C-alpha positions in Angstrom: 143.1 -20.7 92.6 140.9 -19.8 95.5 137.6 -18.3 94.7 137.0 -14.6 95.6 134.5 -14.2 98.4 131.9 -11.4 98.2 130.7 -9.6 101.2 126.9 -9.4 101.8 127.4 -5.6 101.9 128.4 -5.7 98.3 125.2 -7.3 97.1 122.4 -5.0 95.9 119.2 -4.9 98.0 116.4 -7.0 96.5 113.1 -5.7 98.0 111.2 -8.6 96.4 112.7 -10.9 99.0 111.4 -8.8 101.8 108.0 -8.6 100.3 107.9 -12.4 99.9 109.0 -12.9 103.5 106.4 -10.4 104.8 103.7 -12.1 102.7 104.7 -15.5 104.2 104.6 -14.0 107.7 101.1 -12.7 107.0 99.9 -16.1 105.9 101.8 -18.1 108.6 103.1 -15.8 111.3 106.2 -17.0 113.1 108.1 -15.4 116.0 111.1 -13.2 114.9 114.5 -14.6 115.6 117.0 -12.6 117.7 119.0 -12.0 114.5 115.9 -10.6 112.7 115.0 -8.4 115.7 118.5 -7.1 115.8 118.6 -6.4 112.1 115.3 -4.4 112.3 116.6 -2.5 115.3 119.9 -1.7 113.6 118.1 -0.5 110.5 115.9 1.9 112.5 119.0 3.3 114.3 121.0 3.7 111.0 118.3 6.0 109.5 119.5 9.6 110.2 118.0 12.8 108.8 119.8 14.2 105.8 122.0 17.2 106.5 123.6 17.6 103.0 127.1 18.8 102.5 126.5 22.5 103.3 128.2 24.0 106.4 125.1 25.0 108.3 126.9 26.1 111.4 129.1 28.6 109.4 126.0 29.9 107.7 124.3 30.4 111.0 127.3 32.3 112.3 127.4 34.5 109.2 123.7 35.3 109.7 124.2 36.4 113.3 127.2 38.5 112.4 125.1 40.4 109.9 121.9 40.7 112.1 123.2 40.4 115.6 122.9 37.8 118.3 124.9 34.7 119.0 123.6 31.1 118.7 124.3 28.7 121.5 124.9 25.0 120.7 124.4 22.5 123.5 125.3 18.8 123.0 123.4 16.0 124.8 124.3 12.3 124.9 121.7 9.9 123.6 121.3 6.2 124.2 123.6 3.7 122.5 126.5 6.1 122.2 124.7 8.6 120.0 124.3 12.4 120.2 121.8 15.1 119.9 122.3 18.9 119.7 120.2 21.9 120.4 120.7 25.3 118.8 119.4 28.1 121.1 118.6 31.3 119.2 116.5 34.5 119.4 115.3 35.6 115.9 114.8 39.2 117.1 116.0 41.2 120.1 112.5 41.3 121.6 111.6 37.7 120.8 111.8 34.7 123.1 114.6 32.3 122.8 113.9 29.3 120.7 115.5 25.8 120.6 116.1 23.9 117.4 115.2 21.2 116.5 111.6 21.5 117.8 108.2 20.1 117.0 107.8 22.6 114.2 111.3 22.3 112.8 113.2 19.1 112.8 111.6 16.7 115.2 111.1 13.1 113.9 109.3 10.1 115.4 111.4 8.0 117.7 111.0 4.2 118.2 107.9 4.8 120.2 106.4 7.0 117.5 106.8 10.2 119.6 108.2 13.3 117.9 111.7 14.1 119.3 115.1 15.4 118.3 116.8 12.8 116.2 120.1 11.3 117.4 123.3 10.9 115.3 126.3 8.7 115.6 128.6 11.7 115.2 128.5 14.9 117.3 129.4 17.0 114.3 126.4 15.8 112.3 124.1 16.4 115.3 125.3 20.0 115.5 125.0 20.6 111.8 121.4 19.3 111.9 120.5 21.7 114.7 121.9 24.6 112.8 120.1 23.4 109.6 116.7 23.3 111.4 117.3 26.9 112.6 118.4 28.1 109.1 115.4 26.5 107.4 113.0 28.1 110.0 114.6 31.5 109.2 114.2 30.9 105.5 110.5 29.8 105.8 109.8 32.9 108.0 111.3 35.3 105.5 114.2 36.3 107.8 116.8 35.4 105.2 117.1 34.4 101.5 116.3 30.9 100.5 119.3 30.3 98.2 121.3 28.7 101.1 124.2 31.1 100.6 123.2 34.7 101.2 122.3 36.0 104.7 120.9 39.4 103.6 118.4 40.3 101.0 119.8 42.4 98.1 119.2 46.1 98.3 117.1 47.7 95.6 118.9 49.9 93.1 118.5 53.6 93.6 117.4 55.6 90.6 118.3 59.2 90.2 115.3 61.6 89.9 117.1 63.5 87.1 117.8 60.4 85.0 115.1 61.3 82.5 116.4 64.9 82.0 120.0 63.9 81.5 120.9 64.2 77.8 121.8 61.0 76.1 125.3 61.2 74.6 125.5 60.8 70.9 126.6 57.3 69.8 130.2 57.0 68.8 130.9 56.6 65.1 131.5 53.0 64.1 135.0 52.1 63.2 135.9 50.6 59.8 135.3 46.9 59.6 139.0 46.2 59.2 139.6 47.7 62.7 137.2 45.3 64.4 139.3 42.7 66.2 136.5 40.1 65.9 136.6 40.5 62.1 140.2 39.3 62.0 140.4 35.5 61.7 143.7 35.5 63.5 142.2 37.3 66.5 139.2 34.9 66.6 141.7 32.0 66.7 143.6 33.6 69.5 140.4 34.0 71.5 139.4 30.4 71.0 142.9 29.3 72.1 142.7 31.4 75.2 139.2 30.0 76.1 140.5 26.4 75.6 143.5 27.1 77.9 141.1 28.4 80.5 139.0 25.3 80.3 142.1 23.1 80.5 143.3 24.9 83.6 139.9 24.5 85.2 139.9 20.8 84.5 143.3 20.5 86.2 142.0 22.3 89.3 139.0 20.0 89.3 141.2 16.9 89.3 143.3 18.2 92.1 140.3 19.1 94.2 138.6 15.7 93.8 141.7 14.0 95.3 141.1 15.7 98.7 139.4 13.4 101.1 137.9 15.4 104.0 135.5 14.4 106.7 132.4 15.3 104.6 132.5 13.6 101.2 131.4 15.7 98.2 128.0 15.1 96.6 129.5 13.2 93.7 130.9 10.5 96.1 127.7 10.4 98.0 125.8 9.8 94.8 128.1 6.9 94.0 127.3 5.3 97.4 123.6 5.8 97.1 123.5 4.5 93.5 125.3 1.3 94.6 122.9 0.9 97.5 119.8 1.5 95.4 121.1 -0.5 92.5 121.3 2.4 90.0 124.1 3.0 87.5 126.6 5.6 88.6 126.0 8.7 86.5 128.5 10.5 84.3 128.5 14.3 84.4 128.4 16.2 81.1 129.9 19.6 81.8 129.9 22.2 78.9 130.6 25.9 78.8 127.5 28.1 79.2 126.4 29.7 76.0 125.8 33.4 76.6 125.8 35.3 73.3 125.5 39.1 73.5 122.3 40.9 72.8 123.9 42.8 69.9 124.1 39.7 67.7 121.4 38.7 65.3 119.5 35.5 65.6 121.6 33.8 63.0 124.9 35.0 64.6 123.6 33.9 68.1 122.8 30.4 66.8 126.3 30.2 65.2 128.1 31.5 68.2 126.5 28.9 70.5 128.4 26.2 68.6 131.7 28.0 68.3 133.0 30.2 71.2 131.4 30.7 74.6 131.0 34.3 75.7 132.5 33.5 79.2 134.4 30.3 79.6 134.2 30.5 83.5 130.4 29.5 83.5 129.2 26.0 82.8 126.1 23.9 82.3 125.9 20.4 83.6 123.7 17.3 83.4 123.9 13.8 84.8 123.9 10.9 82.3 122.7 7.6 83.8 123.2 5.7 80.5 120.9 2.7 80.2 119.4 3.5 83.6 118.1 6.9 82.3 114.6 5.4 82.1 114.6 4.7 85.8 115.1 8.3 86.9 113.1 11.5 86.2 113.8 13.2 82.9 116.3 16.1 83.2 117.5 14.9 86.6 120.8 16.6 87.5 120.6 19.5 85.0 122.1 22.8 86.1 122.9 26.0 84.1 125.2 29.0 84.4 127.3 27.8 87.3 130.6 29.4 88.0 133.5 26.9 87.6 133.5 23.5 86.1 133.9 21.7 89.5 131.0 23.7 91.0 128.8 22.8 88.1 129.7 19.1 88.6 128.9 19.3 92.3 125.7 21.2 91.7 124.5 18.5 89.3 125.4 15.8 91.8 123.5 17.6 94.5 120.3 17.6 92.4 120.8 13.9 91.8 121.5 13.3 95.5 118.3 14.9 96.6 116.2 12.6 94.4 118.2 9.5 95.5 117.6 10.3 99.2 113.9 10.7 98.5 113.9 7.4 96.7 115.7 5.7 99.6 113.2 7.2 102.1 110.3 5.9 99.9 111.7 2.4 99.9 112.4 2.4 103.6 108.9 3.7 104.3 107.6 0.9 102.2 109.6 -1.6 104.3 108.4 -0.1 107.5 104.8 -0.3 106.4 105.2 -3.9 105.5 107.0 -4.6 108.8 104.1 -2.9 110.7 101.7 -5.4 109.1 103.8 -8.2 110.6 104.1 -6.6 114.1 106.9 -4.9 116.1 110.0 -6.8 117.1 109.9 -8.7 120.4 112.4 -7.6 123.2 115.9 -8.9 122.8 116.9 -11.7 125.3 118.8 -10.4 128.4 122.3 -11.6 129.3 122.2 -15.0 131.0 118.8 -15.9 129.5 118.4 -18.9 127.3 
């Protein structure tokens, strides 16, 4: 039987090999081969700023619909079949027009070390990044909330001046204990059955949603890719109903309720379980609470994990760049026709 071949792309990255190679280059410098030069150049081109899985363009359009103005997006071709985008926007009617990304919001060093708008292999990603830079600038400037969803600040509740003089109605007489539906064991069983049915329906919707494969993969799938790349175990997500006992219960009843029936089966807590690799990641990574919907809780937990994985990837790449800088920049690639 023929042996199964493994692609080099399936092998985990071992940074120790790179360190040993760099150390050898420092002791006994040798010219970089064309293959090494090309590999370093490809690595630098493949590093693109993170845009996440939020639709920044739609969020930008919602903001301008609520506050006025219309953002203009201009695409610009970049070298090597890549793209950049600019988002032109006026934060206020009397302000000058601004372009995003800019040196204060979104510029990154290019191959010459000069801050510039980063390029992307897809036009869609370049446009989303331009909108993201504008949205983050608005958030930092206090023009919009920082939750990444709302485009207007909540209005304060208005209190009546006569609230203190309004007589408080007398409390209704308590019904006999036998009329309390919660005191009936049969009613409690029916409520638990209804909660279980709601959870099962939400699980079914979650399975159907995960089967959709759109252009932008969900955070859970991106976490799987990053974990394989960084040699981490792929986490399992523990999703449980949020425990929200009412204020009318006593401490003993609240502790008992938290292990029996959730007060609202539509809200969930989630956490990421890395198994044996839990010691390699920060404690509590991927923990979220009170999220509406089981699928949303799972995605929110994955987003928390993804943020840390991207930071860890950037730290490793920065370490590689630093070691490469000690060796020296790559020599120019040979031109066509040269030996």
